[in-house]
N, C-alpha and C positions, 0 to 999 in steps of 0.2 A: 875263859872262853865260852861263850852262848851260840852253842848251835842250833836248838828251836825253840821256837814261841809256840806254845799251847797254850788256845785258850779257847774257852767257854764263850756262848753267843749272848744267848738272852740277858741281860742285868748283865752283864762284865764288857764285851766290845761293842754292843749295838747299844743305839741310844733309843727314848723312850719310842721313836717312827719305828722301831726294828731296823735300821739303816745305820750304816758306819759312817760318820763325819767326817767331812775332808781332809780334817786335822789327823785324824785315826788312820784313815787310807794311808796320808803322806809318812806315818810312824812305820806300818806296814811294808809298804813300798820299800824306804831306806832299811830296813830288815834286809828283807830279800835282796836288794843291792849288795846288803854288806855277806850275804853267802848264808843267811841264817834263813833257816827252813820254817814257816809260819802254820801250824795248824789248828783248825777247828776241832776243838772235842766238845761234843754237844749231845742233848739228847734227843736231839732232832734225827729226823730220816733225811735221806737222799734229799725227797721231795724241796723239806725245809730248808735245806743249805742252799737247793738253786735261787731261792728267791734273795740269795746277799752274797752269793759269790761274785756274781760281776763287781760289785759295788765294793769288795772286801780285796777284791783280787786273789782269791782261793781258787790255786788249779793244780794243787799238789794233792798228797795223801788229807782224810779227814776221818776222823773219828765218829761214827752215831751212836745212837742208845746207849748213851752211858757207858760207850768199850766195849760193845760187845760186838761190832766189828768196823774194819777200818777197809775205806776205797779209796781208790784216785781218782779223782773230779774229772781229770782231764782225760784219761784212759779208758774209765769203769773199773781198772782194774780191782781183784778183792782181793785184800790182804790176809784176812782172817772172819770168822763167823760163830758165835759162841752163842747155842739155842738154851732152853729151859725145855729139858723133858716134857711131852707131853704127859706124861704118869703124876711129874709134880706141878703141873700145872691145876691137874682135875683134883688131886690131894688139896691144896692150898685154895682153889675156891669153893671148893666142900667145906673145909673146915671156917674159912673165914666166912661163907653163907650162914651157916648155923650164929656166929656171931652179930652180922651186921646183916639182915634179911636184904634182897632188892639189889644188890651191887648189878654193877653191869661192867662188862669186860669187855677188852680189844684186843687183837695179836697183830704184831708186827713181824711178818716173816718177808721169805725172799731177799733178802739183803736190803732191806727197808720198804722193796716196791710193792709189795701187800701189804692189806689194812683189813683186816677181819673182824666185823665192830659185831655184838651182840645185837639181838633184837632192843630199842630204845634208850643204846648208847648215842646216835645222830641226834637224837630230841635234847641231848646234854650236851652235846660238844658246838665249839665256833670255831670259823674258820682258823682263827689264831691260836687254837689246842693243838693242833697237828699239820697245819698247814693244808689243810685239805677241807676241801667243801663238805659240812655233812651231808649236805642231798645227794651225793656220789659213794656216803660212807655202806649203804642199804644194811641190813641187819638178816644175823641167822640165828639159830638156837643156841644157846652156851656151849652145848657141846662139841658143835660144829669149831665156836672159839677156839675152845682146848683140843681138838680134836689132832693138831698138829704142832710140834715144837715151834717156839716162840723167840724170836732176836729180843724182842719185850712185851709183857704183857702190863696191858694196862687198867687199874682199877678205879671207878669212881662211883657215886651214889648222887640221887636227887638231891639230898638233903642233908647227910651227914659229911661233918667236915671232912678234909683230907689230913690233916695232920689224927683224927680220931681213927681213920682205917689203918693210918699207916701205923698207928699205938697198937692197935687191934692184930694187924699182920704181925708185929713182933712177937705178940704176948702169946701167939700159937704156938713157940717153940719150936718149928719146924724148919725143915732142912733140904739142902737142897736147888736155893733159891738166894738170889741178892737184892733187896729192895730198897727204894729210896725218894726222895723228892725233889724237884727241878726249881719248884714254884710254880708247875703247871697244877691245871686244876684237878689231879689225878695222883695215884700212887702207881709205880713205877717200877715193873719186875723183871729181873735180868737172871741167867744164867747164876749157879752156885761162885761166887768169889768174881764174879764177874765187875767192873767199875772203872773212873776213867781214868783210873792208877795201871790198871793191868792193861787195858786197850792202848796204852802209850808209853807203856813198857813194851809192850810186843812190836809196836812202831819203832821203837829207837835200836831194839835189838837189830830190826830188819835194815836200821840204815847204817847202823855203826855207830850209835851216839852215846854216851853215855849219862847217866841221869842227872850229874852234876853238869852238865850243858845244856838244861832246860831251864827254863821260863815256865811257867805256868799262869793262870791268870783265871781266876773264878768269884765266884756268889752266894752259890745254894749249895746245899748237902752233900746233892751228888758231886760235886768240886774238889770236895775235905781231903778224898785219899789223893787224887794228883796234887793238890798243892803241897801236900806232906811228902809224896815220892820225889818230885820235883827238887831239882838242885837248890831253885830260888821260888818258892812260891808269895803268888800275891793276890791278897783279897783285896775285895772293892769295900768302900768304906762303909755300904749298908748289907754287908755279908752277915749270915747267920753268927754268932759268937763264936758256936763250936769249929765253922769254916775261918774265921778271921786267929782263931787258938792254933790252928795246923799251917798257917800261912807264914813267912820268914818275915813278909811285911803287910803292912795295907796302902792300896793307891791312893797318892794325896788327894784327888777327886772322883766322882761318881763317874757312872756307865754315860750319863749327860753328857758330863763337863771331862772327856777326852782322857779318862784318869789311865788307860791302858797306853793310851797313845804318851802321856808322858813321863812314865816308866821306863818304855822304849826308849824315847829321846833320851834319859838319863843315862840308860845303860849304852844307846850307843856311842856317847860322848865320851 
């Protein structure tokens, strides 16, 4: 029996226009009508969810920051929040900066409401990156970015490719944090052990739902653990190879062709 659908957004549920198609919305509504919880599990912050919540009918729990925190979209209730300690951030930034100079950092805080960016970060950002206008980001010294715990720390560079930064971070051999990629133009760092799977596990415990009753959809590296954890993990056709390997099946169509809807329709039938 399916009791919860957990879905990534970008590259999975949303089409190339970052919207939910009529067919996909109908499938989500049919699942909700059948008593199934539908939960977005995303790297986005709540501000980024607001833009799609109405179109998708999201008014229940959501997991943001790659599973770092859970928030109820209707009531504003906070279920949990797991932060990276400030000392871990400083150690990471110092060590990585010795390998790759001129990195810039930003910190997501206060249940996703605050975004503290280093000087120069806004110059590299676009509205689509964080669903925030770069002109509103401001800029502070790196010490201020790292001074307080973060729900998510993001790292980017003017010229160095994101996979290269990610590989360099992993090669440091440091502990105390979890790093991943979502397809966005930056590396994403969470508290140690935090993934979409751990966030989903906490929510399911709260709701009294077993993992075998969960179907999860995703496409990027940050979805891998969630697809492996869920009773049924569904990867999108263009998902990363490791993500497809972790899934139980691959959706029959892409996010632009209602792949998630096709699977939900079949499961409900």
